[in-house]
VEXTITOR-516350 format. One line per field, with one value per residue: residue number from 1; residue in one letter; x, y, z negated of N, C-alpha, C in turn. Coordinates in pm, whole numbers. Each point is the difference from the previous one (the first is absolute). Last residue first. Example, Ala and Ser with C-alpha at 12.3 -4.5 7.8 and 13.67 -1.06 7.14 Angstrom:
# residues 2
i <- 2	1
aa <- S	A
n_x <- 1285	29
n_y <- -225	-572
n_z <- -708	7
ca_x <- 82	-89
ca_y <- 119	119
ca_z <- -6	0
c_x <- -77	90
c_y <- 109	120
c_z <- -73	0
//
This chain:
# residues 190
i <- 190	189	188	187	186	185	184	183	182	181	180	179	178	177	176	175	174	173	172	171	170	169	168	167	166	165	164	163	162	161	160	159	158	157	156	155	154	153	152	151	150	149	148	147	146	145	144	143	142	141	140	139	138	137	136	135	134	133	132	131	130	129	128	127	126	125	124	123	122	121	120	119	118	117	116	115	114	113	112	111	110	109	108	107	106	105	104	103	102	101	100	99	98	97	96	95	94	93	92	91	90	89	88	87	86	85	84	83	82	81	80	79	78	77	76	75	74	73	72	71	70	69	68	67	66	65	64	63	62	61	60	59	58	57	56	55	54	53	52	51	50	49	48	47	46	45	44	43	42	41	40	39	38	37	36	35	34	33	32	31	30	29	28	27	26	25	24	23	22	21	20	19	18	17	16	15	14	13	12	11	10	9	8	7	6	5	4	3	2	1
aa <- T	H	C	I	M	R	P	K	Q	G	V	V	T	T	D	D	P	I	D	Q	T	V	V	T	G	A	G	I	R	V	R	N	G	I	R	I	D	G	L	L	I	A	G	Y	G	I	T	V	D	D	G	I	I	P	A	H	H	L	D	K	G	V	G	I	L	V	N	H	Y	I	T	C	N	S	G	I	R	S	L	G	N	I	S	T	G	M	G	H	M	L	V	F	G	G	G	I	N	R	T	E	L	V	S	C	P	V	E	H	L	L	L	K	L	L	V	R	V	T	G	M	R	L	Y	Y	Q	N	R	F	S	P	Q	F	I	L	L	Y	M	L	A	Y	L	T	S	R	E	Q	L	H	P	R	F	L	K	W	R	D	I	D	A	K	I	V	M	K	N	S	S	C	Y	F	C	C	I	H	L	I	I	L	P	S	Y	L	L	W	K	M	T	D	K	M
n_x <- 4463	2	-152	58	299	12	16	-98	-372	-296	-74	-62	65	68	100	253	277	122	269	11	-217	-472	-311	-436	-451	-265	187	126	127	65	49	267	326	178	338	180	126	-313	-309	-451	-308	-492	-441	-322	133	100	129	49	34	270	349	208	316	86	184	284	140	106	385	19	-376	-499	-460	-444	-291	-498	-421	-359	74	93	147	73	36	294	354	222	316	101	5	-351	-145	-291	-269	-426	-323	-446	-245	-201	139	135	177	88	52	212	380	229	191	-153	6	-104	-320	-183	-447	-440	-395	-365	-298	-492	-376	-166	334	414	72	168	458	246	151	449	218	-74	185	-17	-408	-88	145	-258	-344	59	4	-422	-416	-463	-213	229	43	-388	-65	269	-94	-339	145	244	-228	-73	139	315	-94	-3	419	408	447	106	-161	241	260	-212	-60	374	82	-254	151	338	-152	-204	170	-83	-562	-506	-288	-16	-302	-444	-143	-38	-410	-357	-65	-314	-425	-13	11	-364	-182	281	65	-309	32	280	-181	-246
n_y <- -1245	51	86	158	490	440	504	256	43	-408	-332	-115	-235	8	63	397	336	410	441	326	124	-197	-302	-310	-194	-345	-172	-29	-192	19	41	364	376	430	415	503	439	142	-280	-332	-346	-290	-200	-360	-177	-32	-204	19	16	347	382	428	403	424	469	504	433	85	-202	-387	-311	-125	-287	-344	-336	-271	-204	-327	-244	-116	-175	26	12	335	407	462	446	494	435	178	-295	-284	-249	-245	-97	-243	-252	-436	-203	123	-89	61	-15	325	388	458	462	431	160	65	-221	-191	-188	-56	336	96	293	150	142	369	312	-121	27	388	54	-265	74	23	-452	-485	-384	-6	-113	-448	-178	38	-282	-454	-58	-65	-337	-80	289	-13	-421	-179	163	-169	-413	-30	78	-302	-489	-507	-422	16	145	-213	-104	310	74	12	374	418	88	186	470	252	80	334	434	146	112	446	489	406	123	-11	-334	63	333	-92	-206	240	231	-208	-103	145	-224	-406	-72	-148	-448	-344	-75	-254	-488	-233	-111	-382
n_z <- 1017	-546	-570	-438	-178	-312	-284	-446	-217	207	458	569	538	583	510	202	-294	-350	-310	-431	-421	-265	-386	-141	-132	248	483	538	525	570	518	257	-236	-282	-200	-247	-299	-427	-353	-161	-329	-208	-146	231	497	561	515	584	529	292	-176	-278	-255	-413	-157	-77	-153	-496	-286	-292	151	229	76	-84	-355	-199	-223	236	495	538	539	600	535	286	-159	-266	-243	-312	-210	-298	-437	-318	-423	-350	-345	111	396	201	425	531	538	585	517	347	-123	-217	-118	-160	-569	-473	-388	-503	-326	-246	5	405	363	219	342	236	49	217	494	196	13	314	477	182	37	-23	-283	-475	-173	-56	-374	-396	-55	-114	-444	-238	104	83	367	432	211	239	444	368	171	319	428	240	23	-202	-201	-375	-481	-429	-243	-166	45	450	239	26	404	378	2	109	448	206	-17	304	438	42	-2	220	-38	21	-196	-470	-178	-69	-399	-381	-67	-192	-490	-338	-26	-252	-494	-304	72	-120	-452	-195	24	-329	-447	-63
ca_x <- -10	40	-31	-37	-72	94	-41	107	50	69	-73	78	-101	55	-50	-115	3	-41	-60	94	89	71	73	138	109	-65	-106	46	-65	49	-47	-117	-4	-65	-65	-8	22	116	44	109	67	128	105	-26	-80	60	-107	64	-50	-133	-22	-66	-54	13	-95	-21	-17	-135	4	55	118	125	42	108	88	138	95	-9	-109	50	-77	29	-62	-131	-33	-45	-77	26	129	-12	59	64	51	96	133	7	107	-5	-108	42	-95	33	-26	-113	-38	-57	70	-75	79	39	49	61	145	53	117	11	109	138	12	-133	-116	7	-73	-143	-45	-30	-138	-35	75	-73	24	124	-3	-70	97	122	-65	-15	153	54	154	30	-108	-3	135	33	-108	21	120	-67	-90	76	49	-82	-79	73	-4	-157	-51	-153	16	75	-76	-73	95	26	-110	-29	102	-45	-99	57	59	-100	61	100	134	63	1	78	140	11	5	121	102	-26	117	137	-9	-5	123	61	-101	-30	103	-26	-100	57	98	-92
ca_y <- -118	86	-66	-153	-75	-108	-85	-1	120	48	16	54	17	-25	-135	-57	-44	-150	-58	-43	132	-19	136	11	65	104	-53	56	-1	10	-127	-64	-69	-122	-68	-128	-33	44	136	16	123	3	60	109	-47	55	-2	10	-114	-73	-53	-131	-33	-140	-105	-119	20	66	109	120	-35	49	149	8	124	-7	64	115	-13	69	-32	-2	-121	-75	-77	-134	-61	-160	-2	46	125	-40	94	-12	17	91	119	46	-57	53	-24	11	-115	-51	-91	-133	-101	-38	-45	122	-34	121	-37	-122	24	-62	-82	15	-138	-94	84	5	-145	13	85	-47	-8	154	121	59	-12	26	142	40	-14	95	141	29	-2	142	-3	-87	-12	141	56	-73	51	141	1	-61	107	88	96	132	-31	-55	104	-8	-86	-12	-8	-115	-109	-13	-57	-132	-87	-2	-108	-143	-17	-40	-119	-114	-117	-50	8	104	-19	-106	35	64	-96	-69	92	3	-45	75	144	-3	29	138	107	16	69	151	53	15	125	122
ca_z <- 112	132	145	-21	120	49	91	74	-34	-141	-119	-97	-126	-138	-47	64	144	-6	123	104	32	90	14	30	-103	-91	-108	-122	-105	-132	-67	43	116	-32	122	25	127	65	-18	97	-5	65	-92	-111	-126	-137	-118	-127	-80	27	140	1	139	60	-65	74	140	58	83	-60	-97	22	-19	106	18	53	-69	-93	-118	-105	-119	-144	-65	41	121	-20	133	27	93	131	15	115	50	112	-35	-137	7	-134	-88	-180	-122	-130	-82	14	121	-31	70	104	145	44	119	81	71	-29	-69	-136	-3	-73	-85	-4	-54	-146	-53	14	-91	-135	-30	-69	16	82	157	34	-19	109	106	3	51	119	36	-1	-32	-101	-114	-50	-66	-140	-109	-43	-79	-122	-45	-38	82	26	109	131	99	48	102	-37	-169	-68	1	-128	-118	24	-34	-127	-61	30	-81	-119	-10	0	-64	69	-67	68	141	27	5	121	107	-27	63	146	85	-12	74	173	74	-40	16	141	43	-35	87	135	-5	22
c_x <- 61	-3	57	-39	-30	-94	93	-25	134	31	86	-83	84	-137	57	-24	-133	-20	-42	-73	109	80	75	38	121	103	-34	-107	49	-116	61	-38	-146	-21	-62	-85	38	11	133	35	120	55	144	105	-44	-98	93	-113	64	-30	-135	-37	-41	-60	11	-94	-8	-27	-117	8	44	105	140	25	99	42	129	122	19	-106	51	-95	64	-32	-165	-34	-20	-87	0	130	-19	53	110	30	106	154	23	95	-4	-106	66	-117	54	-13	-150	-47	-27	59	-94	51	46	77	46	150	60	137	1	95	135	33	-125	-116	24	-52	-151	-53	-26	-160	-78	49	-77	32	162	32	-82	92	149	-36	-10	149	43	158	64	-86	-5	108	26	-90	47	117	-56	-73	101	90	-85	-92	49	-2	-147	-63	-145	-21	61	-111	-82	70	8	-132	-17	96	-87	-115	85	55	-116	93	121	152	52	20	90	169	17	14	145	97	-25	99	127	-19	-13	108	47	-99	-5	113	-20	-86	48	93
c_y <- 59	-119	84	-94	-130	-90	-98	-118	43	152	67	-4	39	44	-31	-130	-62	-41	-150	-73	-32	134	-14	149	9	32	127	-28	67	-26	-13	-124	-55	-66	-136	-48	-153	-21	25	132	-18	154	4	49	113	-24	61	-1	-20	-112	-50	-60	-166	12	-126	-96	-132	8	72	105	138	-45	16	144	-7	150	7	13	124	-6	55	3	-3	-118	-82	-76	-133	-34	-161	-22	23	140	0	131	-4	12	58	120	45	-63	39	-25	8	-134	-54	-54	-136	-118	-3	-16	115	-46	143	-17	-129	15	-56	-86	21	-116	-113	61	3	-161	-2	96	-45	-32	121	150	90	7	29	128	36	-41	93	97	7	12	127	-9	-48	2	130	59	-64	53	127	24	-32	117	109	88	126	-26	-66	116	10	-81	4	-8	-126	-127	-3	-62	-121	-68	-9	-94	-152	-21	-41	-145	-110	-105	-51	18	100	-36	-97	57	64	-76	-85	80	-16	-41	54	126	10	59	120	82	8	85	167	52	29	131
c_z <- 105	96	94	119	-59	102	46	107	74	5	-105	-126	-116	-94	-142	-82	44	136	1	110	109	40	108	19	56	-111	-89	-110	-116	-110	-140	-73	43	146	-48	116	27	142	99	19	120	2	43	-71	-94	-107	-103	-122	-138	-87	-2	119	-3	143	69	-79	85	124	37	111	-65	-97	30	7	114	44	57	-89	-88	-125	-127	-109	-139	-106	7	118	-30	131	41	89	153	33	109	42	108	-21	-136	-12	-139	-66	-116	-121	-147	-94	-12	103	-51	95	106	158	78	105	73	56	-47	-57	-137	10	-76	-94	-12	-89	-143	-55	10	-117	-140	-29	-37	20	88	153	45	3	136	107	-12	51	156	56	-3	-48	-125	-128	-41	-65	-143	-99	-54	-96	-143	-75	-57	87	33	129	135	119	53	91	-25	-132	-45	3	-132	-122	6	-35	-140	-57	8	-117	-115	-6	-23	-72	110	-48	82	158	40	21	138	125	-2	53	148	76	-11	69	138	92	-27	34	155	59	-9	123	144	-14
//
C-alpha cells in the first residue's frame, strides 16, 4: 500500500524527468546506469527502461542523485520537482556508464577523481585527494568498492579490482586484484 501511494504521489513529478532523459545528450550513459541497476534489482530485469527509470527515481535516492549529476544544468529545475536526497556527495562528472552507488549514505567522491564503467560503490566510501590537494584516485572499469573504504591521493585502481570493506588505499592497485584491510594486502591476483 505504501509503495502504491508513492507511485501515485511521485508519478506526476517525474514526467519532466522522463522528458529530460529522452532529450539528454547523456541518454546512453544513463541507460547503461539503469541497465546495471537492474542487475541489483531483479524485479526490474524484465521491465522496460522507462519503467525502471521511474522506479529508480522514486525508490532509489542514490540513483536519483546520480541521475541529477548526469543531467547537467537542467538538474536545477528537476531538483525543484523531486528533491535531491542528502545521501551522497558526487562532485565529479568523470563517471563511466553503468555506475551503481548502493545506499549512498556518507559517500563522498571528490571532483578530481575519475571512475570507469560498470563500477559499484557501497555506502560510507571516501574517494578523495591526498596531501597535495591536487590529485585524486583514478579508478578503472568493473571495480567494486566495499562499505567504508577510503581511497586517497594520486593513485590508480586497475580494472576488475575488488576493494574490501574498511580498506584504506593510498597506493596503486594492479588489475584483477582483491585487496582488504587497513593496510591493504592482496588476497587474490589472477
